[in-house]
VMD Tcl script that draws the C-alpha trace (Angstrom):
set ca {
  {205.84 73.43 -75.30}
  {204.11 76.21 -73.75}
  {200.34 76.36 -75.05}
  {198.12 79.08 -73.96}
  {194.53 80.73 -74.31}
  {193.91 84.31 -74.69}
  {190.81 86.11 -75.41}
  {188.84 84.00 -73.68}
  {185.13 84.39 -73.91}
  {182.40 82.20 -71.84}
  {178.94 82.47 -72.72}
  {177.24 80.55 -69.83}
  {173.94 81.75 -70.96}
  {174.09 79.96 -74.00}
  {175.45 76.69 -72.90}
  {173.15 73.33 -73.04}
  {175.49 70.79 -72.62}
  {179.32 71.77 -72.52}
  {180.82 75.10 -72.43}
  {180.07 77.51 -74.96}
  {183.00 79.91 -75.54}
  {186.05 80.98 -78.19}
  {189.52 81.76 -77.35}
  {192.43 82.45 -79.30}
  {195.54 79.87 -79.10}
  {199.05 80.38 -78.57}
  {201.89 78.20 -78.75}
  {205.55 79.41 -77.27}
  {203.64 82.99 -77.38}
  {202.95 82.95 -81.12}
  {199.25 82.95 -82.45}
  {198.48 79.87 -84.36}
  {194.71 79.33 -84.11}
  {191.37 79.78 -82.29}
  {188.70 77.23 -80.61}
  {184.98 77.44 -80.26}
  {182.40 75.32 -79.06}
  {178.77 76.02 -79.28}
  {177.89 74.64 -76.01}
  {175.62 71.73 -77.61}
  {177.39 68.95 -76.72}
  {179.66 68.45 -79.86}
  {183.86 68.50 -80.06}
  {185.54 71.82 -80.43}
  {185.78 73.80 -83.50}
  {189.38 74.48 -84.70}
  {190.90 76.99 -86.93}
  {194.38 77.15 -87.61}
  {196.45 80.07 -89.08}
  {199.78 77.37 -88.48}
  {197.92 73.73 -89.38}
  {201.36 72.60 -88.11}
  {200.81 74.00 -84.92}
  {197.51 72.53 -84.64}
  {198.87 68.64 -85.30}
  {201.85 69.54 -82.87}
  {199.24 70.51 -80.21}
  {197.10 67.55 -80.79}
  {200.20 65.22 -80.57}
  {201.21 66.57 -77.59}
  {197.91 66.27 -75.92}
  {197.76 63.07 -76.46}
  {200.93 62.63 -74.12}
  {199.52 64.30 -71.39}
  {197.78 62.30 -68.53}
  {193.91 63.09 -68.31}
  {193.17 66.63 -66.59}
  {190.57 65.44 -64.21}
  {189.53 62.62 -61.58}
  {186.19 63.29 -63.48}
  {187.14 61.12 -66.50}
  {186.88 57.45 -65.81}
  {190.13 55.55 -66.94}
  {190.60 54.15 -70.52}
  {189.20 57.39 -71.84}
  {192.32 58.74 -74.33}
  {193.49 62.30 -73.72}
  {192.86 64.37 -76.94}
  {193.22 68.00 -77.83}
  {189.66 68.49 -76.66}
  {190.41 67.35 -72.90}
  {193.72 69.57 -73.06}
  {191.98 72.75 -74.20}
  {188.72 72.19 -71.48}
  {191.43 71.58 -69.02}
  {193.22 74.76 -70.13}
  {189.67 76.71 -69.99}
  {189.13 75.28 -66.61}
  {192.52 76.65 -65.69}
  {191.95 80.17 -67.00}
  {188.61 80.61 -65.10}
  {190.07 79.48 -61.86}
  {193.22 82.12 -62.08}
  {190.73 84.67 -63.05}
  {189.01 84.17 -60.07}
  {191.92 83.88 -57.74}
  {193.45 87.00 -59.45}
  {190.53 89.28 -58.36}
  {190.89 87.83 -54.78}
  {194.69 88.44 -54.72}
  {194.14 91.93 -55.28}
  {193.16 92.68 -51.59}
  {193.84 89.12 -49.76}
  {196.67 86.58 -49.49}
  {195.39 82.87 -50.42}
  {197.82 79.99 -49.63}
  {197.52 76.37 -49.61}
  {198.79 73.87 -47.24}
  {200.06 70.11 -47.69}
  {196.92 67.93 -47.18}
  {194.42 70.29 -48.22}
  {191.99 69.13 -51.39}
  {192.83 70.78 -54.82}
  {191.12 73.76 -55.36}
  {190.75 74.50 -51.17}
  {192.88 77.37 -50.15}
  {193.24 79.42 -46.79}
  {192.69 83.28 -47.14}
  {193.80 86.24 -45.23}
  {192.36 89.54 -45.61}
  {195.52 91.37 -45.93}
  {197.22 92.15 -49.64}
  {199.96 89.81 -50.71}
  {203.57 91.27 -49.38}
  {207.21 90.03 -48.76}
  {206.47 90.38 -45.10}
  {203.29 88.16 -45.23}
  {205.01 85.51 -47.60}
  {207.76 85.51 -44.50}
  {205.49 85.20 -42.02}
  {203.47 82.29 -43.52}
  {206.89 80.76 -44.27}
  {207.75 81.31 -40.65}
  {204.32 79.60 -39.35}
  {203.83 76.80 -41.54}
  {207.22 76.02 -42.64}
  {207.41 73.06 -44.84}
  {203.62 72.57 -45.19}
  {203.17 75.48 -46.99}
  {202.51 74.40 -50.65}
  {201.84 77.77 -52.37}
  {201.12 81.20 -52.25}
  {198.41 81.85 -54.90}
  {199.23 85.37 -55.20}
  {202.72 84.49 -56.74}
  {201.09 83.36 -59.63}
  {200.19 86.83 -60.46}
  {203.69 88.83 -59.41}
  {205.17 90.17 -62.34}
}
mol new
graphics top color blue
foreach p $ca { graphics top sphere $p radius 0.5 }
foreach p [lrange $ca 0 end-1] q [lrange $ca 1 end] { graphics top cylinder $p $q radius 0.2 }
display resetview
């Protein structure tokens, strides 16, 4: 099951307790609904074009592990936490994508999540080969490869 968010709009100026946002939800590349949150601490509001898809995503979310170490153990995974995790990844990728236009970002084994090295050289096959040569098995990921079509 592939759940993605598109047309994501985040409004930090309107957030009071939680993120204020809106987005379109896609299931296996088909639009199935929208989600929004007013940023006042409440749950997300969902509007399903296909209610069965909404139920599928809710059931799928319950099977996933908690997305972050910030939640205490015992908190059940649900669709709101799942969507929040997708929003976080969307924003992270947006920042990385901007940096990847002019730099090469990579992560080595043992680094904390979200911590990457940066080379002020645009990514290319030659850069990839040099990184593999220098770091070998310690090279976990080259972030630029997330955005190569």
